[in-house]
C-alpha positions in Angstrom: 0.1 -0.2 0.3 1.1 3.7 -1.3 0.6 6.4 1.8 0.9 10.1 0.9 0.5 12.2 3.6 -2.9 14.9 3.0 -3.2 17.0 6.4 -2.1 16.9 9.7 -2.5 19.3 13.0 1.5 19.5 13.5 4.8 19.1 11.9 5.2 15.8 14.3 5.3 12.1 13.6 2.6 12.1 16.5 -0.4 14.0 15.6 -3.6 13.3 14.1 -2.8 13.2 10.5 -5.2 12.0 7.3 -3.5 9.8 4.4 -4.3 9.0 1.2 -4.1 5.5 -0.5 -3.5 4.2 -3.4 -6.5 2.0 -2.9 -8.6 5.0 -3.1 -9.1 4.9 0.3 -8.8 7.5 3.7 -6.4 6.8 6.7 -6.9 8.6 9.9 -3.8 8.9 12.4 -5.1 10.0 16.1 -6.2 8.9 19.6 -7.6 5.8 20.2 -11.0 6.6 23.0 -11.7 4.6 25.4 -14.3 5.9 26.9 -17.0 5.7 23.9 -19.3 2.9 24.8 -20.0 1.7 21.0 -19.2 -2.6 20.4 -17.1 -2.5 18.0 -16.3 -6.3 15.8 -13.2 -7.5 16.8 -11.5 -6.3 13.1 -11.9 -2.8 13.9 -11.2 0.4 15.7 -12.1 3.7 16.6 -9.1 7.0 16.5 -10.5 10.4 17.1 -9.0 13.9 15.8 -10.1 17.3 15.7 -12.7 18.7 13.5 -10.4 20.9 12.9 -8.7 18.5 10.5 -11.6 18.3 8.6 -12.1 21.4 8.2 -8.5 22.0 7.0 -8.5 18.9 4.1 -11.7 20.2 2.8 -9.6 24.0 2.8 -6.6 21.8 1.5 -8.7 20.2 -1.8 -8.9 16.1 -1.0 -7.4 15.8 -4.2 -4.7 19.0 -3.8 -2.2 16.8 -2.2 
């Protein structure tokens, strides 16, 4: 899988980030919350990212990476 960084909330490596893949999918890096109360299948997870990260991605344009 080839991964391209689209937008990040900071310039260091351990920040919420959205990546595009060559599979026409997105990867999301963020905190793993434990207090969400959701029932998730064992093969899935959730991550928490700042809303501003999505706003920045929309402003930048998804395909402008």
